[in-house]
N, C-alpha and C positions, 0 to 999 in steps of 0.2 A: 270517207265522206264526212264533211263537217255538217253539223246540224245548223239550220237557219237560226240566226240570232233574233231574239225577241226585241221588239221596239223598246226604246228606253222608257222607263216609267215616268209618268208625268206627276209631279208633286202637287198636292192640294195646298192652297195658301188661304189662311183665314183673312177675311176682309170685312170691315164694318164701315158702312157709309149710309148716307141718306139719299134717297131718290124721290124727288118731288115732295119732300117733307116727311117721308116715311122711312124710318130707320130699318136697315137690313144688316144682318150678320150672316155671312155666307162662307162656305169653303169653295174656292174656285180653283180650277186648274191654272197653273202658273202661266200658261200660254193663252188663256182666254182673253179675247179683246172685249173692251167695254161694250161695243156695239152688240156683239153676240149675247153677252150677259143680259143686257137690257131687253133685247127682243126675245130671246129663247128661254131665259130663266125667269125673268121678271114680267114677261108678257106685255111689254111696252112696244108695240109695233110702229109707233109714229116716227121713230128714228130709223131712217131708211139705209139700206145697204145699196149704194150706187156702184162705185168703182172698186171698193175694197182696197184702194191704194192711196187714199188721202188726196185725191185730185179733184173730186166733184163737190164735196161739202154737204152731200145729202145726209150724212151721219152726224152733223154738228149738234152737240149738246153743250150745256153750260156746266162747268166744274168750278165751283166756288165763284160763280159769276163770270167766268172767262170762257171764251169759245174753245172747244176741243173737238178734234176729229176723232170720234169714238172708234172708228175702224183701225186707227193707228195707236190706240192707247190701251195698254194692258189693264184689265180690271183690278189686278192686285196692286197697281200703283195708286189706287184711289182710296186707300184706307183713311178713314176720318173725313173724307170729302163730302161736300153737298153737291149732288148732281141734279140738274134740272133738264127734263126732256120736254118736248112739245106738250105732252099730256099734263105737265105740271104748271103750265102758264096761266090757264084760266082759273079764276078764284070765285067761288060761290056762284057758279053759273054765268059769270061775266067774263067775256073774252079779254085777254090782255090787249092793251092798246095797239100793239103791233099786229096781232091777229086781226083785230077789227079793221085796221088800216089796209091790210092785205085784201080783205073782203071788199072794203069800200072802193079800192082802186083796181080791183080785178087783177091783182098781182100774182096770178097763177093761171096755168092753162091745164096741163095734164095733172099737175099737183104733186108729182113725184119729188121734186126738189123743194117744195114749199116749206115743209117742216124745217129742213136745214137752213133755208133762207130766213125764215122767221127767227130761229134761234140765233143765227148770226146777227140779224138786225137788232134783236134785243140787246145783245152784248155791245154792238157797235154804238148804240145810243147812250151807253155808259162810258164809252171810251173818248179820248180826246181826238175826235175826228172832225175835220172841217165841215162847215155847214153847207157847202156848195155840192151840187150833184156829182161833180167829178171826184170829190173826196169820198162821197158815199160809194160810188162805183168802185173806186180803188179799194176801199175797206171791205167791200162785198165780193171782191174778185175771186176769192177762193170758193165761192158757191156758184156752180154752173147751172144754167137753165137751158135744156135742150130746145124748149119751145120758143125761147127768145123774148120772154116777158120782162126783160131788164128795165125798160122805160117805166112800166107800171110798178115794178119792185122798188125802183128808186123813188117814185112818187109816194109809195106807201111808207117807206122809211122816213121820208121828209115829213109826211103828214103826222107820223107818230112822234116826231120830236116835241119835247115839252109835255107830252102826255104820259111819259114813262117815269 
């Protein structure tokens, strides 16, 4: 009889990055995705686990100002990076202009996708995206809303233009 083989050892990787302006130096398993690290180790539940396959956008965060699907990104890849989650957008008790626009335009229903939608919109407003609604819809197409609040989401993004 052969003895059962033990699962392969998972190596720990040192990683240093900043999350919402707070520096972190951690040892993470090499297979840990950024989404799980943010939620489970750093206690930041605003980044949602939707599909876990990079198809819904609920896990969108900003890495060095760019949109990243955190469910598809290994935490170890972000050594030296600046990561921003929904919890890091408000400053001194004041909502980010995109957050405020989402409230003003009722751009949420169940709210599950809202954090990812907001993070994507913040990045979109810094990108060379056309000013018309169709360009906004195309740029936001990686963020799905099961409730169908797309018209209000688009209105919120447009209202935040020039305020970011």
